N, C-alpha and C positions, 0 to 999 in steps of 0.2 A: 504493500500500500504506500509506504514511504517513497519507494522507487517511482511509483506512478506519479505522485505529486511533484517529485523532483523533475521528472520528464516533462510534465505540463508546464512547470515554471521555466524550464530551459527553453522550451518552444516559444513561450511568451516573450522571454528576454531576447531571443534571437530575432523574433519578428519586430521588436522595438529597435534593436540595434542596427539591423541590416536595412539599407535603403529600399524603399518600395518604388516600383515603376508605375504604380497606379496613380491616377490623378483625379482631381475634382474638376469636372467639365460642365460648363453652363452652355447649353445649346439653345439658340433663340430663333424661331421660325415664325414671323408675324403675319405672313400673307395667308388669308383665308381662301386658299385655292388648293384642292387636293393634289393637283399636278405638281405644285411646288413642294408639298410635304412628302409625297410618296418617294421622291428621288432620294431623300436622305434618311428616311425611317430605318432602313436596314443598317445604316451607319451607326445610329445611336445604339441599336441592339448589339451590334458587333463590338463596339467600344465597351459596352456594359459587360458583355460575355468575357472580355479580356481583363476584367477586374477594375475598370474605371467607374467611379461614381458619377453618374450622369443626372443633371437636372435639366429638364426639357420644358421650355415654354413653347407651346404649340397649339394651333387651331384644330389639329386632328390628333388627339391623344391616342397613343398606342394601347390597344386593348389586350393587355397581358397582365393578369393579376399575380403571376408567379415571379415577377422580376424583383430582385433585391438590389439595393444601392442605386435605385432608379426612381427619381422624383419627377412628377409632371405637374405643370400648371396649365389648366384647361382654358384655352382662349377660344373655344368653339363659338362663343357668343358673337365673335367677329363676323361670322357668316351672315348673321341677321343684318349687321351694318352693311356688309358687302352687297347683299341681294335686295334687302328691303329699303333701308334708309337711303342708300346711294344708287341703287338700281344699276349694278354693274352691267347688266344685259343691255341697257340703253347706251351706256358708254361704249360698249363693244360694237353695238349696231351702228353707231354714228362715227366710229373711229376714223373711217376713211373719208367721210364727207366734211368733217371739221376737226382736223387733228389738233390744232392749238387748244380749242375749247375742251375737247375730250381729254387731252393730256392734263390740263388744269383740273378737270373734274376728278381724274384718277389720282392726281397728287393730293388734292383736298380730301378725297375719300381715304387714302392710305394714312394721311396725317391724322385724321379723325380716329381711325382704327388704332393707330399706334398710341395715341393719347389714352384711349379707353383701355388698351392693354397695359400701359404703364400704371394706370389708376387701379388695376386689379389688386385686391387686398393682399394676396399672396406675393405678388411682385413687389408691392410697397414694403411688405415685411422683409423680403430678401434684400431690397435696396437699403433699408434703414437699419438692418441688423449689423452692428459693428463687429460681431464675432463671426459673421459669415465670410467665407473666403473661397476662391476658386483659383485653380492653377492655369486654366485656359477658358476663354470664351470663344464660342463659334457662332457666327452671325450670318443670317441671310443678307448677302451684299446688295441685292436689288433694292431692298428697302433698308438703307444703312443706318437709320437713327440709333439702332440698338448697339452700335459699336461702342457707345458711351459706357456700356457695362464693363468693357475692358479697362477703361479709365477708373471706373468706380471701384473695381476690385484689384487695381494695380497689377494686372496680369496681361500676358500677351493675348492677342485675339487672331482668329482665322476667319476669313470671309468665304462664304460659299454661295454659289449662284446656280439655280436650276436650269439656267440658259446662259447665253453669252452676256457680256456686260456692254453698257453704252460706251461709245468711243471716248466720252469725257472721262469716265472712270479708268478706261484703258490708259489714257494719257496720264492721268494722275498716278497710275502704277508704274509709269516709266516706259510704256510701250510706244514705239513709233506709230504715228497716225498719218494716214494718207487717204483723203477722200476719193482718190483714184483707185485705190486697192481695197480699202476696208470700209464698206458701207455699214452704218449703224444697224444693229439688229432690229430697231424699231422701223427703219425705212423698208421699202419694198424691194430693195435691190440685192442682187447677188454680186459676187466679186467680179464677174464678167459683165461690165457695164458699157453701154454705148456712150458716144460723146455727149448726147443730150442728158443721159442718166448721170454721167459724171458731173455735168454742170449743176443739175438739180441736187445731187448728193453733196456738192461743195456748199451750196446755199444751206442745205439741211445741216451740215456739219457746223457751220458758223452759227446758225440760228440756235441749234441745240446746245452748243457750248455757252452761248450767252444766256440761254434759258436756265441751264443748270447752275451757272455761276451766280447769276443775279436774282433768281427766283426760287429754284428748288432748294438749294443749300441754305440760304438765309431762313427759309420757312422752318426747316428741320432744326437749324441751330437754335431757334427760339424754343422749340419743344425740348431739346436737350438741356438747355440752360435752366429751364423751368424745373425739370425733374432730377437733374444731376448737379446743379450748381453753376454759378456764373463763372467759376474758374476753369470749367471744362473747355478744352481747346475747340476750335472750329471743326466741324465734321470733315471737311475736305482734308484738313491736316491729319486728323485721326485715321482716316481711310488709308493714307499713305503709309501709316505705321503698321499695317497688317503684316503679321509674321509670314502668313501664306494666304493664297487665294485659290480655291478649288472651283473650276468651271465645269459644269456638266456639258462639255463640248467634246467633240471627237473628230480627228482629221478625216475619218471615213465619211462623216456626215457634214462637217463644217469646213469653212474656208481655212486655209493655213495662214497663220500670222505669227510674227515674232513675239515671244513672251519672255518675261524676266524669269530668273531661276526660282523665284518664290511663287510663281503662278503656274498651276498644274492643270492640264486637261484630264478629267477623270470620267468623262461621259462614255456612253455606250452600253448602259445596262446596269447601273448601280442598283436600280429598283426592281430588277427582274426577280420574280418569285419562283419558288420551286413548283414543280408540276403538281397540280391538284385537279381533282375531278370536276367536270362541269356539272351544273345543276341538271337533274334528270331530263327536264323538258327541253332544255337547250341541246343536250347531247342527242336526244332522240330526233329533234328537228334537223340538226346538222347531219346526223348519220343517214337520214332519209333523203338528203339532197343528191339525187342521182346525177344531175348535171353540174354539181358544184354549188357553192353558196357565196353570197356577197355580204360583207359586214359593213355597216354604215353607222358611224358615230362622229359627232362633232365635239367630243371631249366633255370636260366638266364645266367650263365657263360659257362656252357657246352652246345654245340649246336648239335642238331640232324643232321644238315647239314654237320657237321665236321666228322661224322662217316664214316668209309671207305665204298667204294661202295659195297663190298661183304656183310658187316653187314646190310646196308640199304636194300639190296636185300633180305636178310634172313628175316628181319622183314616184308617186304611187302608180301613175299610168305606165311609166317606163318599166318599173319593177313587175307590173302585172303582165306586160307583153313579152318579157324575157323568160327563158326556160330555167332560170336559176332561183333558188330560195334566197331570201333576204332576211338578215338579222339586223334590226334597226333599233339603236338606242334612241328612244323617243319618250320625252318626259310626260306626255299626255297619252295614256293608254286607251283613251276613248276614241282615238282616231280609227276610222273605218278602214280595214284592210281585208286581205283574203288569206287563204290557207298557205300561200307561198311566202307570206310576210309575217314574221314574228316580231312584235313590238314590245319592248320592256324599258322601264325608266332607268334601270341600271343594268350593266352587263359586265361580266368578268373578262375584260378585254384580252389580257395576256393569254388566258386559257383558250379563248375563242380563236385567236390568231394562230394557235398551235394546231388547231383541228385540220386534218388533211383535206377536208372538203372546202375550206375557205380559199377562194381564188382571187378575191379582190377586196381591198379595204378603201372605202370612201371616207376621207378624213379631212378635218380642218387644218391639219399640218402641225399640230402641237408637237414639241420636241420628243416627249415621251412616247406619243403614238407613233411617230416616225421611227424611233429606235426599235419599238416592238415590231413594226412592220418589217424593217430591215432584218432584224434578228431571225424572223420566221420566213424570210424570203417571199414576202407578199407584195405584189405591185399595188400601186395606189392611184386613186383619182383624188387630187388635192383641191380643196375649196377653201383657201385661206380667208380669214376674217379680220384679224388684227395682229398687231405687234410683230413677233418673230415668225409668225406662220407663213407669211409671204416668202421670206428668204429661205425658210426651211423647205417649203415645197419646191421653189425654183432650183435649189441645189439637188433635190431628189430627181427632178425632171432632167436636169443637166446630166445626172448620172444614169439616166435611161430607165428609171423604174416606174414611170407613170406619166400622167397627163394632168394639167392644171385647168380648172374651170372656175368661172365667176358665178357664185351662187345668186348674185343680184341680177344677172342677165342670163339665166339658164333657160335654154330652149330644149324642148323635148327631143328633137332629132339629134341635137348636139350631144346631149347626155347619153342617149341610146347608142349612138355611133362610138362614143368614147368608151363605154363599157364593152361593147363588142370588139373594138380595136384591141383593148388590153387583154381580153379573154381569148381572142383568136390569134393574137400575134405573140409568139413565144419570146420575142426579144425582151419584153418587159419583165417577164418571170425570170429569165436568165440573168438580167441585170440585177434584180433584187436578190437572187440566190448568190451571185458573185459578191455583193456587198455583205450578205449574211456570213459568208465564209470569212471575209476580212474581219468582221466584228467579233466572230466567235474565236478566231485564232490570235487574238491579241496576246502578247507575252504575259501581261499581268492585268487582272481585272481592275476596273476603276475603284471598286469597293476596297480591295486589298491595298491598292496604292494609296488611297486616302487614309486608311487606318495607319499604315506604316509612317506616312508623313506626319500625321497628328501626333503619334507617339514620339516621333523624332523631335517635333517642336516642343512637346512636353519635357522630354529629357534634357534638351539643351536650352531650356528657359526662354523660349521664343525664337531661337535660332536667328538672332539679329544679323548674323553675317550673311544671310541669304538675301537681305533687303538691298535693293539697288540704291546707289547714291542719289539723293534728291537735290536737284539744282533748280534755281529759278528759271522761268520760261525764257527770259532774255538770254540766259547762258545756254540753254538747250538749243535755241535758235541761232546762237553765235552772234547775237546783236552786238555785244561788246567787242568781239573780234572784228566784225564788219566795220564798226565805228573806228577801230584802230586802223584798219586798212584804209578806210576813207580819209582819216586824218593824215596818215602817211602819204597817201596819194596826193592829197591837197598840198601838203607840205613839200613833197618832192616836186610837184608841179610849180608851186610858188618859187622854190629854190632854183628850178630850171629857168624860170622866167627871169629871176634876179640875175642869175649867171649869164643868161643870154644878153640881157641889157648891159651888164658890165663888159661883156665881150664886144658888143656893138660899140659901146662907148670907147673902149680901148682902141678898136680898129679906127674909129673916127679920129681920135686924138693922134694916132700914129700917122694917119694920112695928112692931117693938118700940120704935124711937125715936118713931114717930108716936103710938103708944099712950101712952107716957110723957108726951109733950108734951100730949096731949089731957087726960090726968088732971091 
């Protein structure tokens, strides 16, 4: 018995003496959009399984009661603000007709949501608890106000984005920016732009830079100072101090661009789930699709029920005339269909795209949907609606895996011919399968890469040596060097003129001396 007690005490002493690799991590995901949350949920679970204590602020709490050392703050109320108070569907619907207005509405909506999230009692308790501490803060970088938590707990922070970043943030991180090569993800352009598109993209680049600099950031700075104190640095300055930034992008899907050593592309399937069975009715429906099936979903934020009546009628007519079964994510199940069309308000997309009878995916072009289509080698018809969906779909089309259509100008014959073209022409399927192989054969998965880098940052207290040198814009653009060259040019020009005048004067004086001597 004595030996047993001694052994227990020895184990306790060793655990106290030896350094622990586990860390206390605060993860903050404020956007009430499932597509933003699903990308990183596997990351929090993996970090927790490796012994790290995770505190997660999220709008979509992970439903697992068996987790230990895992604390969640439920921000799901933000969905009510997102859908009901600010009506994000209207913002999305009008995004292309009035971009400045809709962008302002989106910013105001997110600022309101962030304020309500910071006011949450549990969040306030954590902010004001002087004994609370974290070793690392991980923040969604698209809505960056929460980086102030890194300052509050005096610890390094990592930025994470479920999609690419705006060019303004890329520039702040030290990446070279060129409107000719790198269109902003909010714009509708791909990297291969025509002359006219490059002109428009240049105007867009200048306008967005002014917008973020003089409107977006000052608004968030007001919120940060209210909840974290007047001595908190400006958001733009804090963003530059990110230990690392993880982008849910992938060179197979996205444009290639130069990135700093502390910015890592980890996209291409971090959210992929393990194989699981389809609901019985969906399994039976797809199994019975003798000629194959079409899957149609516009994602979580864009709603099929919000399509205009004429467009919905067009889809129903085309689907009824084709020999394929159709599985349609439609939020209003009262819509009148036939036996070939199965309508449900929610569908397990990843499992559906794995079914061998799925021949085509009609999608809005959200990044996660595109990743899932590529992974399963499914060609697409892309109908982008807003933000990055246009550039996502254009890249997929450029890689040969589909066709792009405008849902606002959808004609019956065009839709029908597009579906028949993809299903009867093997080149689209072959292109999708080629991309699928590239995605599946990556040397290291995005999830494993992210976990390893997070633990690296934890171990090395922020890994400050990875951060690029920050210099003022005038130095980056070599304005001071150009001014020096200009001054030297002016001075050398002036000196040349003075020397030339002296030479002319000397020549004249010598001639005069010779003339006097001759006389």
